Backbone bond lengths (Angstrom), bond angles and torsions (degrees), N, CA, C in turn:
res aa  C-N    CA-C-N  psi(-1)  N-CA   C-N-CA  omega(-1)  CA-C   N-CA-C  phi
1 M - - - 1.421 - - 1.536 110.07 -
2 L 1.342 115.82 136.28 1.442 119.52 179.84 1.531 110.87 -77.36
3 I 1.316 116.29 135.88 1.474 120.50 176.03 1.532 108.51 -83.57
4 A 1.333 115.39 167.40 1.470 119.81 -175.51 1.524 112.15 -57.84
5 R 1.310 116.15 -39.61 1.489 120.80 179.90 1.532 109.64 -63.47
6 H 1.329 118.15 -38.43 1.471 120.03 178.57 1.531 109.94 -61.74
7 N 1.290 117.23 -44.53 1.475 121.26 178.01 1.521 112.65 -61.42
8 A 1.340 113.92 -38.70 1.476 117.59 177.78 1.550 112.42 -67.21
9 I 1.335 114.38 -37.22 1.472 119.23 178.58 1.508 109.50 -65.05
10 L 1.340 116.54 -43.09 1.459 120.45 178.44 1.522 111.98 -62.04
11 E 1.319 116.56 -38.32 1.460 119.33 179.49 1.517 110.39 -65.80
12 I 1.324 118.09 -40.73 1.454 121.67 178.18 1.522 109.45 -63.62
13 A 1.337 118.25 -40.69 1.446 122.59 179.11 1.547 111.42 -64.54
14 R 1.338 116.13 -36.46 1.480 120.68 179.50 1.539 108.96 -66.81
15 Q 1.334 117.37 -35.02 1.439 121.37 -176.31 1.538 111.76 -78.82
16 T 1.339 116.38 -35.85 1.481 120.01 -170.94 1.552 111.78 -113.87
17 G 1.326 117.65 -13.44 1.469 119.27 179.67 1.499 113.73 91.61
18 R 1.345 117.17 -30.53 1.482 121.71 -179.18 1.501 110.39 -151.49
19 V 1.327 116.54 161.88 1.466 122.93 179.29 1.549 108.89 -136.67
20 S 1.330 115.81 152.96 1.466 118.19 178.80 1.519 108.67 -119.56
21 V 1.328 115.02 150.11 1.474 121.06 -179.39 1.517 111.81 -60.08
22 D 1.320 116.22 -45.78 1.468 118.00 -177.60 1.514 113.50 -65.35
23 D 1.349 116.24 -42.07 1.482 118.20 -179.69 1.519 110.04 -65.39
24 L 1.336 118.33 -42.07 1.472 120.52 179.82 1.492 112.58 -65.73
25 A 1.317 116.74 -38.33 1.472 121.63 179.76 1.550 107.68 -59.81
26 R 1.345 117.42 -45.31 1.457 120.14 -179.62 1.516 111.00 -68.51
27 R 1.289 117.67 -41.22 1.480 121.97 -178.11 1.508 111.82 -62.99
28 F 1.335 117.50 -41.61 1.476 120.87 -175.43 1.540 112.58 -98.73
29 D 1.355 115.76 -2.06 1.462 121.32 179.60 1.523 111.18 55.74
30 V 1.312 115.37 49.10 1.441 123.31 174.78 1.510 110.26 -128.54
31 S 1.317 119.08 173.67 1.442 120.59 -176.72 1.538 110.40 -80.26
32 P 1.311 119.03 154.81 1.474 121.04 175.11 1.536 111.87 -55.60
33 Q 1.309 117.54 -35.72 1.440 121.91 -179.52 1.548 110.16 -61.83
34 T 1.341 116.74 -40.15 1.467 120.47 177.02 1.534 111.30 -63.49
35 I 1.330 115.54 -42.15 1.454 117.95 179.20 1.535 111.98 -67.88
36 R 1.331 117.04 -38.11 1.475 119.78 176.20 1.520 109.92 -59.22
37 K 1.323 117.02 -41.16 1.466 120.97 178.90 1.567 109.43 -62.91
38 D 1.344 113.49 -46.34 1.463 118.13 177.51 1.558 111.86 -55.10
39 L 1.305 115.22 -49.09 1.453 120.24 -177.55 1.509 111.29 -63.41
40 N 1.357 116.04 -41.06 1.464 119.12 178.50 1.511 112.27 -60.97
41 E 1.345 113.87 -39.58 1.511 118.43 178.54 1.524 111.20 -64.41
42 L 1.363 114.89 -42.76 1.482 120.10 -179.50 1.536 110.38 -66.53
43 C 1.337 115.22 -36.31 1.450 118.94 179.78 1.540 109.86 -71.09
44 E 1.318 119.27 -35.77 1.461 122.05 176.48 1.519 110.61 -62.05
45 R 1.333 116.18 -32.14 1.471 120.97 175.83 1.557 112.18 -82.34
46 R 1.292 116.83 -1.21 1.467 125.45 179.36 1.520 110.27 64.14
47 L 1.326 118.32 30.44 1.440 122.81 175.61 1.537 109.71 -89.77
48 L 1.331 117.36 -31.60 1.454 123.37 173.47 1.491 110.02 -127.81
49 S 1.335 116.68 165.42 1.426 123.26 176.86 1.524 107.71 -121.64
50 R 1.327 117.81 124.42 1.456 122.87 -173.12 1.550 111.30 -69.72
51 T 1.307 116.03 138.11 1.471 122.42 173.73 1.517 108.00 -131.35
52 H 1.312 117.48 171.82 1.479 119.85 177.21 1.507 108.53 -65.82
53 G 1.361 114.54 118.38 1.451 119.31 176.29 1.528 116.57 84.62
54 G 1.369 116.17 4.41 1.433 117.87 -179.01 1.519 112.34 176.04
55 A 1.340 116.36 -142.92 1.454 120.85 179.28 1.544 111.15 -158.69
56 L 1.300 116.25 155.81 1.468 124.50 175.68 1.528 108.77 -106.20
57 L 1.321 116.09 151.28 1.454 120.82 171.64 1.519 107.69 -61.84
58 S 1.316 117.13 124.93 1.457 121.35 -177.52 1.533 107.71 -66.40
59 S 1.338 115.73 126.75 1.480 119.54 -170.76 1.507 112.72 -144.25
60 G 1.304 115.33 55.02 1.450 119.84 -175.97 1.552 113.94 -70.14
61 I 1.326 117.07 -29.10 1.448 119.36 -178.53 1.508 113.84 -123.89
62 E 1.340 117.77 -10.95 1.451 121.50 -177.27 1.533 109.70 -135.69
63 N 1.318 118.38 134.66 1.476 120.55 -176.43 1.514 109.12 -73.53
64 V 1.342 114.97 155.89 1.452 123.83 169.61 1.490 107.93 -61.76
65 G 1.367 117.69 148.98 1.430 124.70 177.70 1.523 111.54 -52.07
66 Y 1.351 116.21 148.73 1.425 120.93 -173.13 1.524 114.70 -60.66
67 E 1.332 115.36 -46.20 1.444 119.53 -179.94 1.516 111.46 -65.85
68 A 1.322 116.84 -37.34 1.491 120.35 173.51 1.511 111.30 -62.28
69 R 1.304 118.07 -38.21 1.461 121.11 177.94 1.514 111.02 -64.46
70 R 1.336 116.85 -35.70 1.443 119.98 177.10 1.515 112.24 -63.30
71 I 1.308 116.35 -36.13 1.485 120.70 -178.82 1.510 112.00 -74.08
72 I 1.348 116.91 -38.96 1.450 120.50 -176.21 1.548 110.00 -59.73
73 S 1.297 115.65 124.67 1.499 121.47 175.73 1.523 112.36 52.34
74 S 1.323 117.76 38.16 1.471 119.37 -176.83 1.509 113.58 -60.43
75 T 1.354 117.21 -38.01 1.465 120.76 178.67 1.521 110.38 -65.25
76 E 1.367 114.45 -45.44 1.466 118.96 179.97 1.511 110.51 -62.58
77 K 1.299 118.45 -39.98 1.480 122.33 179.42 1.519 108.91 -64.01
78 A 1.308 119.79 -41.52 1.470 121.27 178.48 1.543 110.51 -62.05
79 D 1.289 117.94 -41.03 1.488 122.16 177.26 1.513 110.69 -65.39
80 I 1.345 117.50 -41.53 1.446 120.87 176.00 1.524 111.44 -60.76
81 G 1.374 113.95 -45.41 1.467 118.81 178.89 1.520 112.94 -57.84
82 A 1.343 115.90 -42.53 1.443 120.21 -178.35 1.532 110.83 -66.99
83 R 1.380 116.50 -37.10 1.428 120.56 -178.69 1.548 112.42 -69.49
84 V 1.338 114.54 -39.50 1.485 119.57 176.55 1.537 109.42 -65.02
85 A 1.304 117.43 -43.31 1.477 121.35 -179.27 1.514 110.69 -61.15
86 A 1.350 115.82 -33.28 1.472 120.59 -178.87 1.556 110.27 -68.32
87 I 1.350 116.92 -25.81 1.433 120.68 -179.89 1.549 111.32 -75.49
88 I 1.315 115.68 -31.43 1.462 121.42 -168.18 1.519 110.11 -91.00
89 P 1.331 117.66 123.93 1.484 121.54 179.43 1.517 111.09 -79.62
90 D 1.326 118.10 166.54 1.433 123.59 168.77 1.513 109.20 -62.37
91 N 1.362 114.28 163.83 1.472 121.73 173.41 1.510 113.13 57.75
92 T 1.353 114.99 49.85 1.472 121.07 176.70 1.515 108.97 -131.59
93 S 1.339 113.97 166.65 1.459 120.19 177.51 1.542 108.25 -113.57
94 M 1.298 116.32 152.87 1.458 118.79 -179.45 1.514 114.02 -161.39
95 F 1.309 114.25 157.39 1.463 121.67 167.67 1.518 106.94 -98.54
96 I 1.343 115.27 145.78 1.498 119.62 170.26 1.548 104.04 -132.88
97 N 1.374 116.25 122.95 1.434 116.95 -177.07 1.514 113.35 -97.47
98 I 1.292 116.57 -167.76 1.486 122.29 -175.06 1.488 111.06 -75.70
99 G 1.353 117.79 136.84 1.486 121.35 174.39 1.508 110.29 153.08
100 T 1.304 114.64 152.17 1.459 120.45 178.89 1.544 110.80 -73.59
101 T 1.339 117.04 -28.03 1.484 118.50 177.41 1.530 110.21 -73.37
102 T 1.331 115.73 -40.30 1.470 118.38 178.49 1.550 110.31 -67.31
103 E 1.320 116.73 -28.80 1.467 119.11 174.74 1.561 110.36 -66.94
104 A 1.356 115.91 -35.54 1.421 119.03 174.64 1.534 113.51 -63.81
105 V 1.345 113.85 -35.52 1.484 119.13 174.38 1.537 108.65 -63.57
106 A 1.370 117.37 -46.43 1.442 120.42 179.88 1.529 113.07 -57.10
107 Q 1.315 115.39 -41.22 1.460 121.38 177.42 1.525 110.39 -60.37
108 A 1.295 116.31 -41.17 1.472 120.58 -177.46 1.560 112.25 -74.18
109 L 1.316 116.41 -16.56 1.493 120.57 179.94 1.521 113.87 -90.85
110 L 1.317 119.65 -0.08 1.447 122.32 -170.40 1.532 113.03 -63.40
111 Q 1.353 116.35 -24.14 1.470 117.57 -179.64 1.501 111.99 -94.83
112 H 1.332 119.14 2.61 1.450 121.52 173.00 1.487 110.90 -71.71
113 R 1.334 116.46 160.80 1.466 120.18 179.09 1.526 109.36 -126.21
114 G 1.370 113.61 150.75 1.439 118.44 175.11 1.520 115.15 72.04
115 L 1.337 116.74 26.22 1.447 118.86 -179.59 1.526 111.19 -90.24
116 M 1.313 115.49 146.16 1.461 122.35 168.02 1.517 105.82 -116.38
117 V 1.327 116.86 115.23 1.467 120.76 -176.30 1.511 107.92 -115.88
118 I 1.379 114.64 119.58 1.448 120.65 174.62 1.534 106.44 -105.02
119 T 1.338 117.18 126.34 1.435 119.37 -171.83 1.548 112.08 -143.13
120 N 1.308 115.20 151.77 1.467 122.18 172.01 1.528 108.73 -112.55
121 N 1.329 115.89 24.67 1.471 123.88 179.85 1.491 109.49 -118.98
122 L 1.342 115.83 106.28 1.483 118.77 -177.67 1.537 110.99 -63.96
123 N 1.291 119.18 -28.55 1.493 120.05 178.94 1.541 108.92 -67.04
124 V 1.303 119.48 -39.18 1.472 122.86 175.15 1.532 108.58 -63.26
125 A 1.309 117.28 -48.05 1.463 119.84 -179.96 1.542 112.77 -58.71
126 S 1.305 115.81 -42.42 1.454 121.11 179.63 1.519 110.93 -67.31
127 L 1.327 115.58 -38.32 1.470 118.89 179.68 1.521 111.65 -65.06
128 M 1.315 118.22 -37.18 1.436 122.98 -172.96 1.524 114.54 -93.35
129 R 1.340 118.10 -8.66 1.480 120.66 -168.54 1.524 111.65 -64.93
130 G 1.293 119.91 -25.08 1.455 121.72 -177.39 1.507 114.62 -87.79
131 Y 1.328 117.60 6.67 1.476 122.52 -175.70 1.505 109.47 -111.58
132 S 1.318 116.32 101.99 1.468 119.93 -172.75 1.531 113.54 -67.50
133 Q 1.299 117.67 -18.03 1.454 121.20 178.63 1.522 112.71 -77.79
134 I 1.381 116.49 -6.25 1.456 120.82 178.58 1.506 108.86 -118.55
135 E 1.335 115.40 123.92 1.453 120.18 175.21 1.528 107.90 -89.93
136 V 1.316 116.46 124.49 1.477 121.69 -175.84 1.548 108.40 -112.03
137 V 1.323 113.29 124.60 1.485 120.96 177.53 1.522 107.09 -114.43
138 V 1.376 117.45 123.15 1.422 120.25 -175.96 1.533 110.37 -107.85
139 A 1.351 115.65 132.18 1.432 119.71 -179.25 1.550 112.05 -71.90
140 G 1.317 114.70 151.03 1.454 119.59 173.27 1.540 109.21 -91.20
141 G 1.321 115.90 160.51 1.458 120.03 177.69 1.529 109.35 150.18
142 V 1.348 112.70 -160.07 1.445 120.49 -179.65 1.539 111.69 -84.31
143 L 1.322 116.03 126.35 1.467 120.08 -179.11 1.540 109.26 -83.42
144 R 1.344 116.32 123.93 1.458 121.26 175.50 1.517 107.73 -89.44
145 H 1.337 116.62 109.65 1.453 120.19 -172.86 1.498 114.15 -63.44
146 A 1.331 117.64 -26.26 1.488 119.67 -175.07 1.524 111.46 -64.01
147 D 1.339 119.70 -32.42 1.461 120.04 -174.64 1.535 114.99 -143.08
148 G 1.326 118.67 7.84 1.462 119.94 177.34 1.500 112.15 77.16
149 G 1.353 118.35 17.16 1.440 120.41 178.00 1.541 110.35 -83.93
150 I 1.336 117.15 148.32 1.454 122.96 176.16 1.498 107.93 -111.61
151 V 1.372 116.10 121.14 1.445 119.98 -170.57 1.515 110.50 -133.07
152 G 1.294 118.32 178.97 1.475 122.08 177.06 1.504 113.59 101.89
153 E 1.350 116.54 175.23 1.453 121.21 -174.25 1.501 112.63 -67.92
154 A 1.301 120.09 -29.26 1.481 121.08 177.25 1.518 110.31 -62.46
155 A 1.351 114.55 -40.05 1.491 118.73 178.89 1.538 109.50 -67.97
156 V 1.317 116.80 -39.90 1.483 120.59 178.18 1.543 110.18 -58.83
157 D 1.345 116.42 -48.78 1.423 121.44 -179.12 1.546 111.62 -62.03
158 F 1.326 115.39 -37.91 1.463 120.80 179.12 1.543 110.19 -63.05
159 M 1.311 117.30 -46.17 1.451 120.64 -177.72 1.539 112.74 -64.84
160 R 1.301 116.79 -27.85 1.457 121.17 -177.49 1.541 111.42 -67.94
161 Q 1.333 117.20 -13.32 1.472 119.08 179.35 1.507 112.54 -72.70
162 F 1.318 118.90 -14.88 1.458 121.86 -167.80 1.525 112.16 -114.57
163 K 1.288 115.88 154.26 1.448 124.53 167.63 1.527 107.04 -133.64
164 V 1.334 118.14 109.20 1.456 121.05 -169.53 1.506 112.70 -115.22
165 D 1.341 114.91 171.51 1.472 121.22 -178.48 1.545 111.18 -73.45
166 F 1.339 115.38 -44.50 1.436 118.85 -174.26 1.566 111.00 -132.97
167 A 1.290 115.76 147.19 1.489 121.94 167.55 1.544 107.34 -119.79
168 I 1.304 117.03 124.43 1.462 123.46 178.46 1.502 106.04 -107.54
169 I 1.350 115.34 110.39 1.442 119.97 -175.45 1.521 109.37 -125.54
170 S 1.329 114.39 161.43 1.460 119.86 171.80 1.534 107.41 -129.32
171 A 1.298 117.10 -179.49 1.468 122.71 177.66 1.510 107.67 -148.15
172 S 1.326 117.49 150.58 1.475 121.09 178.70 1.504 111.69 -76.76
173 A 1.322 117.28 -26.54 1.475 119.12 -178.17 1.527 107.71 -153.95
174 I 1.345 115.41 153.28 1.464 121.79 176.32 1.537 105.16 -125.43
175 D 1.342 116.36 119.01 1.447 121.73 -178.04 1.529 110.29 -82.19
176 P 1.312 117.83 153.28 1.491 120.32 178.64 1.515 113.34 -55.31
177 D 1.340 118.07 -27.02 1.463 119.86 179.60 1.526 112.83 -83.79
178 G 1.326 117.09 4.78 1.475 120.86 179.01 1.494 115.40 93.19
179 S 1.338 117.07 -1.12 1.493 119.72 178.17 1.514 109.95 -67.85
180 L 1.298 116.63 139.18 1.471 123.96 175.03 1.508 105.87 -100.57
181 L 1.354 117.59 125.99 1.459 122.25 -168.00 1.499 112.80 -123.40
182 D 1.329 117.25 152.30 1.462 122.82 175.37 1.511 110.41 -146.13
183 Y 1.332 115.67 -176.70 1.436 120.66 -173.76 1.535 116.27 -104.75
184 D 1.316 116.87 -34.17 1.439 123.19 -173.58 1.503 109.78 -106.57
185 Y 1.340 119.54 113.56 1.459 119.93 -178.21 1.528 112.71 -62.17
186 R 1.334 117.31 -24.99 1.475 120.75 177.95 1.527 108.78 -67.29
187 E 1.306 117.34 -42.39 1.467 121.00 178.14 1.535 110.70 -66.62
188 V 1.318 114.98 -38.97 1.470 119.89 -178.72 1.518 111.24 -60.27
189 R 1.340 116.11 -41.55 1.477 118.06 179.21 1.515 111.95 -61.21
190 V 1.289 117.66 -38.23 1.469 121.80 176.55 1.518 110.43 -64.58
191 T 1.323 116.33 -48.41 1.451 118.98 179.99 1.533 113.34 -61.66
192 Q 1.311 117.77 -39.42 1.432 119.98 176.96 1.521 113.09 -62.60
193 T 1.339 115.65 -37.90 1.468 120.22 174.51 1.511 113.21 -65.35
194 I 1.343 114.68 -39.50 1.473 119.51 175.70 1.492 111.59 -60.46
195 M 1.333 117.88 -43.21 1.450 122.00 -178.99 1.530 111.55 -64.99
196 E 1.338 115.43 -37.05 1.460 119.92 -178.18 1.507 113.99 -70.85
197 N 1.321 115.78 -20.58 1.484 120.04 -173.85 1.512 113.97 -115.91
198 A 1.344 116.22 32.53 1.467 121.78 177.01 1.534 108.49 -132.46
199 R 1.296 115.45 144.80 1.454 121.17 -178.94 1.544 111.27 -77.84
200 H 1.296 116.56 -29.70 1.473 121.48 -179.58 1.523 109.16 -138.30
201 V 1.328 117.97 117.66 1.447 123.31 -178.24 1.538 110.98 -99.70
202 I 1.338 116.08 123.19 1.448 120.30 177.59 1.518 109.03 -110.85
203 L 1.311 116.92 120.26 1.468 123.39 173.10 1.512 108.15 -90.74
204 A 1.344 116.36 119.04 1.472 121.91 178.35 1.539 106.10 -114.03
205 A 1.337 115.74 111.12 1.474 119.61 -176.33 1.503 108.84 -152.96
206 D 1.351 117.62 133.75 1.459 120.01 179.19 1.533 108.87 -81.15
207 S 1.355 114.60 170.83 1.442 121.75 -172.07 1.540 115.57 -68.75
208 T 1.375 117.19 -16.84 1.435 117.97 176.26 1.520 113.36 -66.06
209 K 1.343 116.62 -18.29 1.475 120.09 178.48 1.491 112.64 -64.37
210 F 1.361 116.51 -23.69 1.485 121.74 176.47 1.516 110.78 -73.48
211 E 1.350 118.95 -16.77 1.423 122.13 -177.51 1.521 114.53 -95.33
212 R 1.293 115.46 -0.50 1.487 121.29 -171.47 1.537 110.12 -119.96
213 T 1.324 113.24 168.95 1.460 118.06 174.61 1.548 107.28 -139.45
214 A 1.321 114.40 160.97 1.442 121.36 -179.70 1.550 107.53 -152.55
215 P 1.316 119.36 158.81 1.482 119.91 -167.80 1.560 116.60 -91.67
216 V 1.374 116.35 -12.16 1.477 116.70 -172.55 1.523 108.63 -115.82
217 R 1.360 115.08 132.27 1.441 121.14 -175.72 1.531 110.16 -86.80
218 V 1.304 117.89 119.16 1.479 123.26 175.07 1.514 110.61 -77.80
219 G 1.310 115.71 -47.09 1.432 122.97 -175.81 1.519 109.92 175.76
220 H 1.306 115.91 -149.20 1.465 121.23 -174.70 1.536 108.15 -137.17
221 L 1.334 115.27 152.03 1.457 121.19 178.65 1.523 112.03 -53.58
222 S 1.341 117.92 -33.27 1.442 122.65 -178.83 1.499 112.08 -64.34
223 Q 1.335 120.47 -15.09 1.455 123.89 -177.94 1.521 111.88 -88.23
224 V 1.349 118.62 -4.30 1.445 121.09 -178.57 1.557 107.73 -105.31
225 N 1.328 115.43 158.17 1.473 121.13 178.68 1.539 109.42 -94.82
226 S 1.321 116.60 -41.51 1.472 121.22 -177.76 1.532 109.19 -132.65
227 F 1.294 116.53 140.41 1.499 123.99 177.20 1.499 107.08 -122.77
228 V 1.359 117.18 114.39 1.483 121.79 -176.82 1.538 105.20 -112.04
229 T 1.327 116.57 123.69 1.467 124.49 -179.04 1.478 108.28 -145.59
230 D 1.363 115.30 168.80 1.445 118.11 176.18 1.506 112.13 -74.82
231 T 1.336 114.01 -43.66 1.499 118.67 174.82 1.513 106.81 -158.01
232 C 1.333 117.14 146.55 1.452 122.47 178.89 1.520 107.78 -106.60
233 P 1.337 120.26 106.34 1.445 121.77 -176.45 1.525 113.04 -81.95
234 S 1.334 118.93 -6.14 1.446 121.79 -174.15 1.495 111.65 -103.68
235 E 1.331 116.44 116.57 1.472 121.00 177.40 1.511 109.80 -65.77
236 A 1.347 117.48 -33.03 1.471 119.11 179.64 1.528 109.87 -65.21
237 I 1.315 117.96 -38.14 1.478 121.02 178.33 1.545 110.07 -67.68
238 R 1.328 115.88 -40.04 1.449 118.92 178.34 1.565 109.76 -61.18
239 R 1.312 115.23 -45.27 1.462 119.02 -179.74 1.536 110.38 -63.43
240 M 1.329 115.63 -42.45 1.458 119.89 179.58 1.532 110.54 -62.95
241 A 1.297 117.38 -40.90 1.484 119.79 178.72 1.552 110.74 -60.74
242 R 1.331 115.10 -42.98 1.489 118.48 178.60 1.523 108.99 -62.04
243 E 1.338 117.82 -49.99 1.473 122.12 -174.80 1.532 111.06 -63.37
244 Q 1.322 117.70 -33.83 1.484 120.81 -175.85 1.527 110.89 -96.42
245 E 1.315 117.77 6.15 1.479 123.08 -179.38 1.494 112.14 56.83
246 V 1.337 115.72 42.86 1.468 121.59 172.73 1.532 106.46 -95.94
247 T 1.317 117.59 127.92 1.452 121.84 179.86 1.534 108.28 -76.37
248 L 1.320 117.53 115.35 1.446 123.41 178.00 1.502 109.20 -95.05
249 I 1.329 118.20 120.65 1.437 123.39 -179.28 1.559 108.26 -120.02
250 E 1.317 116.60 121.60 1.461 120.94 -179.37 1.529 109.74 -111.26
251 T 1.293 118.26 116.42 1.448 119.57 -176.55 1.512 113.13 -70.52
252 G 1.350 117.15 -19.97 1.441 121.34 178.48 1.526 112.54 -82.83
253 A 1.342 116.61 -9.93 1.466 122.01 -179.27 1.520 109.36 -97.73
254 A 1.347 115.06 -179.92 1.461 119.78 175.96 1.517 109.90 -57.78
255 K 1.286 118.04 141.06 1.456 122.63 -175.63 1.553 110.01 -61.35
256 Q 1.328 114.45 131.78 1.450 121.64 177.05 1.508 110.55 -92.20
257 P 1.339 117.83 139.67 1.472 119.31 179.72 1.516 111.51 -56.24
258 L 1.335 117.35 133.04 1.448 122.44 -176.24 1.492 112.15 -59.89
259 E 1.327 118.26 -33.74 1.470 119.03 -176.35 1.525 110.46 -68.01
260 D 1.309 119.26 -17.39 1.461 122.90 177.83 1.511 111.92 -80.15
261 A 1.351 117.64 -12.70 1.439 121.05 -170.77 1.513 115.88 -89.70
262 V 1.328 117.02 -15.06 1.441 119.98 -176.03 1.538 110.92 -113.84
């Protein structure tokens, strides 16, 4: 049976996506050891997934809430967004798909000029609509109310009309074998079409994606040209990136020359 503190911890995790041992210890005025025991029990019940220093909301079949995803690693996502924007020159065309990290990229692109942005993300479209130097093209399809994503076969058919310079994509999880994973098969079909119709695919995903899992396969790391993250904790993924000639850029590491990224 879950004790009251366990239920409170779960509620915090639902609101924020993740919890830390130190924050919970202060909040509940108990020792870190007590919180670690709580988290271990919740993880044994598969309600949370343990991470270094805390835990994530267990989300094997359903994504964390949209606002919680915005909060998770927000600083890291902003850094990733800035790094991706630095790769992309003015006067180019691109796809931007659904995700809070890709929205951070869109934010960082607002001072670019001569961009054509095709997106199935209403948040990206709304963010960019006031910038006359950016042409925004919005896909048609089914609106997913949870996050403003446009999905379904109509969106797939719409994306097939274009061949662009860049595709900026994210993923909900990255498997140790290099699989890129997501939750909604309708979204996955759109992302796969985006990847097929871009000359250079950029995966923008923070390191928490290595700690999660999801049921639908988007594709594989070998299908992207550049992978921008805050840090890559997996040596297997590093090796795979080298073998598949995928440029790995870590914003938490020493700055990599921009000419090496494209």
